[in-house]
C-alpha positions in Angstrom: 10.3 19.5 71.4 11.7 21.5 68.5 13.7 23.7 70.9 15.1 20.6 72.5 16.2 19.1 69.2 17.8 22.3 68.0 19.7 22.8 71.3 20.7 19.1 71.3 22.0 19.4 67.7 23.9 22.6 68.6 25.3 20.8 71.7 27.0 18.3 69.4 29.2 21.1 68.3 30.7 20.9 71.9 32.0 17.5 71.0 34.8 18.8 68.7 38.0 16.9 68.2 41.4 18.5 69.3 40.6 21.9 68.0 37.2 23.6 68.2 37.7 25.3 64.8 36.4 23.2 61.9 38.5 23.1 58.8 38.5 21.3 55.4 40.6 18.6 57.1 37.8 18.1 59.7 35.3 17.6 56.8 37.6 15.1 55.1 38.0 13.1 58.3 34.3 13.1 58.9 33.7 11.9 55.4 36.1 9.0 55.7 34.5 8.0 59.1 31.0 8.1 57.6 32.1 5.7 54.9 33.8 3.4 57.4 30.8 3.3 59.8 27.9 3.3 57.3 28.1 -0.4 56.4 25.3 -1.5 54.2 23.0 1.4 55.1 24.4 4.4 53.2 26.7 5.3 50.4 28.6 8.6 50.0 29.8 10.6 47.0 31.9 13.8 47.2 32.9 16.7 45.0 36.1 18.7 45.5 37.3 22.2 44.7 40.7 23.0 43.0 42.3 22.8 46.5 41.1 19.3 47.0 38.6 20.3 49.7 35.2 18.6 49.8 32.6 21.0 48.6 29.6 18.7 48.2 28.8 15.4 49.8 25.9 13.3 48.7 24.3 10.7 51.0 22.4 7.7 49.4 20.4 5.0 51.2 21.5 1.6 50.0 18.8 -1.0 49.1 19.9 -4.5 48.1 17.7 -6.4 45.8 17.2 -10.2 45.7 20.0 -11.0 43.3 22.5 -8.7 45.0 22.1 -5.6 42.9 22.2 -2.4 45.0 19.9 0.6 44.4 20.9 4.0 45.7 18.2 6.4 46.8 19.3 10.0 47.4 18.8 11.1 51.0 20.6 14.4 51.5 23.3 16.7 50.3 25.8 18.8 52.2 27.5 21.7 50.7 30.6 23.1 52.4 32.1 26.6 51.9 35.6 27.5 53.2 37.5 30.6 53.9 40.8 31.2 52.0 42.8 29.7 54.8 40.7 26.5 54.9 38.3 27.2 57.8 34.7 26.0 57.3 32.5 29.0 56.9 29.2 27.2 56.2 27.5 23.8 55.9 24.2 23.7 54.0 21.9 20.7 54.1 19.4 19.8 51.3 17.1 16.9 51.4 15.8 14.8 48.5 12.0 15.3 48.1 9.8 14.7 45.1 12.7 14.1 42.8 14.6 17.3 43.6 17.0 18.7 46.2 15.2 21.0 48.7 17.2 23.2 51.0 16.7 22.4 54.7 19.1 24.3 56.9 22.5 25.9 57.3 25.2 26.2 59.9 27.3 29.3 59.6 30.8 29.3 61.3 32.6 32.5 62.4 36.1 32.7 64.0 36.9 35.9 65.9 40.0 36.7 68.0 39.0 34.5 71.0 35.7 33.0 70.0 34.2 30.5 67.5 30.5 30.9 66.7 28.1 28.5 65.1 24.6 29.6 64.0 21.8 27.4 62.7 19.2 28.8 60.4 16.2 27.0 58.7 15.3 27.5 55.0 12.2 29.5 54.4 10.5 28.4 51.2 8.2 31.4 51.0 11.0 33.9 51.3 13.4 31.7 49.3 16.1 32.6 51.9 17.2 31.5 55.4 15.4 32.7 58.4 17.2 34.5 61.2 19.4 32.1 63.2 17.3 29.8 65.4 20.2 29.0 67.6 23.8 29.9 68.3 26.7 28.2 70.1 29.6 30.4 71.1 32.9 28.8 72.1 35.3 31.0 74.0 38.8 29.9 73.0 42.0 29.7 74.9 45.3 30.8 73.1 45.9 27.1 72.2 42.4 27.0 70.5 41.0 24.6 73.2 37.6 25.6 74.6 37.4 27.7 77.7 33.6 28.0 77.8 30.5 27.2 75.7 27.3 29.3 75.6 24.1 28.2 73.9 21.5 30.8 72.7 18.0 30.1 71.3 15.4 32.3 69.6 12.0 31.5 71.2 9.9 33.3 68.7 10.4 34.2 65.0 11.6 37.8 65.4 12.7 37.7 69.1 16.3 38.2 70.1 18.5 35.2 70.8 18.5 34.4 74.5 21.1 32.6 76.6 19.9 29.1 77.4 23.0 27.9 79.2 26.7 28.4 79.6 29.4 26.0 80.8 33.1 26.3 81.6 35.1 23.4 80.2 37.9 21.8 82.0 39.1 19.3 79.5 38.9 18.8 75.7 35.7 17.2 74.5 35.5 14.1 72.3 35.2 13.5 68.6 32.4 15.1 66.6 32.8 13.5 63.1 29.3 12.2 62.8 27.9 15.7 63.3 29.1 16.7 59.8 27.6 13.7 58.1 24.6 12.7 60.1 21.7 12.1 57.7 19.2 12.4 60.5 20.0 15.9 61.7 
């Protein structure tokens, strides 16, 4: 089940908007959509760097009391790191447990000449560091940055190498992935 969930989550990366490469503008757009679609369930707060890029996003669960007052309970926190040219290089998720933020997982993004790679790693409390990547999605890019193919790799055992699970050649541009960057359940 865990393997299926990780692969499914990684597959969501295949649902990118016009360009497969995630940028600070992608994170801004995802933030605005999360606010618009959350309704009465969640509230969002963000912090910016000097360039105006979102560096931290807090997600709170809304609870409305009898007389209309709203309580906000922390749920999770996303921390975004960008390269100098505005490309997203990592997204770290922390969850609120026992009155403190506890690291959960990290997506690391790498852009090479004709490929965009996303790796997912879980936080290891005992080592106080991230484990080896559990999964990897590699997007082979065309010159216009649209996707030519997508390959999914998964690590079946703790220290085993990543193994190719599936690969697909894309014929058209996939749909929007905004919720991926703000989904409190991932």
